N, C-alpha and C positions, 0 to 999 in steps of 0.2 A: 715348519719346514721338514722336520723328521717324518711327520704323517705323510706329506707329499712324497718324500723320498721313498717311503715304505710302500705307498701305493704304486709308484712307478716300478719298483723292483718287484713286486707281486705281478704287475701287469706284464713285465718284461718276461718272467718265467712262464706265465700262462701262454703269452704269444710265442715264446720258444718252443715249448712242448707241443702246442698245436700245430705250429708250422713244421715241427720236426716230424711229427706223425703223418702229415700230409706228404712230406718229402720222402718218407720211407715207403709209404703205400704207393705214392706215384712211381718210384723206382722199381717197385715189385711189379706193378701193373705194366710198366714199360717192357717187362720180360716176356709178356704174353704175345702170342702170334700177331693178332691184328692191331693191339694197342701199342705194339712196338713203333708202328708208323707215327703215332702221335707223339710219343717221346715223354721221358720222364718229367721234364720241366713243365710242359703244357699240362699234363695230367696233374702235377702239383698245383699249378694255377687253378685248375678247374675244381679241384678238391677245396682250395681256399675260397672259391667263389660259393661252393655248395654250402660252406660254413655259415654263409649269411642267413641260412634257414634257421640258425640258432642266434637271435639278436643279442641275448643276455650274455652269452659267452663272447660274442664278437665285441660288444661294448667294453668288457673287461680287458679284452686282449688288445684292442685297437690303440690304446694309449701308447704303447711301445712297438706296435707292429712296424711303424715307419723306421725305427732303428733296425729291425730285422731285414726289411726290404732294401735298406741303403747300405748298411755295413757288411752284412752277410753276402750281398750282391758282389761286393769288391773282393771279398775273401774267396768267394767261388771262382771268380774269374782268375785270380791268381792261381788257385789250385788246379784249374783247368789246363794250365800251361803244361802240366806233367803229361798231358796227352798229345802234345805236339813234339814229335821226334824230328829234331832239325837235321840229324844225320840221315834219316830216311828220305826226307825231303830233298837233301842235297843229291842223293843218289838218283832221285827222279829226274834230274836235268833241268835245263834252263826252260825247256819248252813247257813243262808243268807250271813253273813259276810265272813265266810270261803269260800264259793262258789265264792264270788266277788273277794277275794284275788286270788284264783287259776285261775279264768278266766283273771283277769288283768295281772297277772305275766305271765301266760301261753301264752296268746295272744300277749302281747308285745314282749316277747323273740322269739316266734315262727315267727311272722310276720317280725320282724327285721332281723331275721337270713335268712329267705327264701327271703326276699327283696334283702339282700346283695348277697346272692347266685345268684340271677338273674341279678345282675349288677346295682342295684339301689343306687344312691349316699347316703352317710351315713345320712346326715341331713333329706333328704326326707324319708328314711326308718325309722328313728326315729318318725317323725310326723305321718306317716301313721300308724305305729304300735301303737302309743299311742291313736290316734283317733279310731282306730278299737278295742282297748283293754279296753278303759275307757268310754268315753261319747261323741264320735264324735267331732264336730266342737269346742266345748267348750274345749275339752282336747287338741286338736292341738293348739289352741290359747293360752291354759294355759301353755303349755310345751314349746312352741317356744321361749319365752324369755329367757329360760335356755340354749338355743343353741347360744353361742356367736360367731358370725362370723365376718370376716374382713369388713371394710367399703365398699370395691369393691364387696363384695358378697351379700349385703343387699337386692338388687333387686332380686337376685335369691332366697334369703330366703323367700322373700315375695311370690315369685312364688311357692315355696314349700308348704307354708302354704295353698295357694289357691288350689294347686293340691291335697294336702292331705285332705282338707275339702271336696273337690269335689269327691274324691274317697270314703270316708266313707259315704257320703250322698247318692251316687248312689247305693252303695252296701246296705246300710241300707234300702232303699226303695225297692230294688230287693228281699231282704231276708224277708222284712215285708210281701210282697205279697205271697212269698213262703210259710211262715209259716202260714198265714191265710188260704191259700189254702190246706195245709197239715192238718189242725186241725181236720176235720171230720175223717181222717184216723189214727190219733195218739192214739185216745181213752185215752186221758188224763183228769184228773180232773181240775176244774178250777184254783186250787191252782198250780198244776203242770204245766198248760199251761202259767200261769202268770209268774212262775219262769223261765220257758223255754224262753219266748219271752224277758223278762227283763234282762236275762243273756246272751242271744245271739245276740240281736240287738244293733246297734251302738248309735243312738241318742235317747233321751228321747221321743221325738215325735214318733219315730218307736215303741219303747216299749208300749207307750199309745195306739197308733193305733192297734197294734195286740193284746195286753192284753185285750182290751176292747171288743174284739169279744167273750171273755169267760165270759162275764158279769162282775158285780161289784167285785166279789172276784178275778177273773183273772186280772182285771185292778189294783186293790190294790196290788196284789202280783208282778205284772209287774213293778210298780212304786217302791215299796220297793227294789226289787232285783236290778233294774237299779240305784237307788240312793245309794245303798251299793256300787256300782262301782264308782259313782261319788265322794263318800267319800274319795276314795284313790287317787284322783287327786292330792291333796297337797303333800303327802309323794312320789308319783310317780315322780312328777315334781322335787322335791328336789334331789332324788336318781338319776335320769337321768341327772340332771345337774352336779352333782358330778362326775358321771361316764364319761360324755362327756368331761368335762374339764380335767380330768386326763388321758383320752386316746386320746386326740385330738393331731394332729401332731405338732401344735405350742407349746404345753405343753412339749411334748416329746423332742422337740428340744431346750428347755429352752428359747424360745422366748417370752413367756407370763408368767407373775408372777401369781402364784396360788392365787386365792381367792375363798372362799366358797361360791358358787352360791345360796344363800338363796332367794327364791322366797318370798319376803316380802308381795306381794299381796295376795299370798295364805294364809298367816297368817289372812289377812283380810277376806278371804273367810271362813276360820274356825271360826273366831270371829262372823261373821254375821250368820252362821249357829247355833252357840251357842246362839246368841241374839234371833233368831227366834224360837229356840226350848225351851228355858227355861224362857223367858221373857214374861209378859202378853201383846202380841201384837195381835190385832185382825186379823182373817183371811183375811178380806178385805184389811187391810193394807199390810199384807204379800203379797197377790196376786198383789197388786199395785207395791211393790218393786221388785217382780219377773219380772212383766211386763216391769218395767223401766230398769231392767237388761238386757233384751232381746232387748230393744231399743238401749241401749249403745253398747251392743255387736254387734248388727245389723249395728250401725254406723261404728264400727271398721271393720267389714266384708266389708261393702260397699267401705270404704277407700281402702281396700286391693283390691277389684275388680277393682277400677279405675286405679290401677298401674300396673297391670299384663300384660304380653303378652301372649294372649291366644293360639296363634300358638306354642309358645315354651312349654306351659303347655301340650298340646296335644302330642307334639313330645316326651316329656320326661316322660309322665305319664303312658305309656302303661305297662311297667314292674312292677311299683308299684301297679298298678290296679290288675294285674294278680296275684301277690303275695297276696295282700289283699283278693282277691276273693277266692284263695285256702285256706287260713287260716280262712276266714269266714265259709266256708263249713265245715271245721274241728271243729270250735267252735260250730256250730249249732248241729253237730251230738254229740258232747262231752256233751254240755249243756242237750240235749234231754236225754241222758242217765242218767246224774246226777239227772235230775227232776224226772224222772221215779223211780229211786232207792232210793232217799233220801227225797223226799216230797210227 
């Protein structure tokens, strides 16, 4: 037993340092002009996938990489709460919150429905829908623990996570470039364009990149609108978990005992957002905590990348990508109209 424990300990530290290096490099690369559109989390995942070119190293690390992808994910989501300023959201007014509720609800339902109609499996459809509707990679990783799968399906679930993250990252980048290109033709005020980008783009990095093209006012509105969607991550994770459990085949057959799937780490996410909003913490410390959140989440993403079969992902991902693309087009048009009419 002591030998096994020692092997696991060694594997953990190998996995820890490998994923940490991937996360740090991913965060650095995300500061570069063009790679900022991709984002630190996706870059960390891609670096993890690239590590599969070193099979000996991966074999040693993969024994405990599941712990990194699972536990560090939760810790990263909790720390990400420091990015959510509730006071700033309150000042934005009820219109921004209502718009966020409509976007998140409508996008999740539409993307899930269309994905299922196109033959996408249930779990992948849920993750793609939540990533598209809320806040990209962080939403995928936040909702995924609510989808309880059997032991023999855990590898496929990790592939679903990577595929959903890749889908929203690629689409977010494409639509960021489209919206920046359309800006001169739309004749929108900086406020309207900021709301438009924050409401229609998937990742926070995408909203920042596009919103900044309308100046400081556009950037502020893009961030506020985007964070209004992030605020709905916790309730969405809870509701999706309850719905998934009650409609799963195992539950319907009576083979699984029902338990309320409370995402306790989401309570931590809300708590840290309250601490960051209402306690006298300097902006420098808050920025440091948010950077730490992205490092920890980047480690979880790198660990995921180390474990997936990329050929399988490409084979299974075409329909999910197509459904998300169609729904992203609809979202862009709908938010454009709402921004023009109400802001």
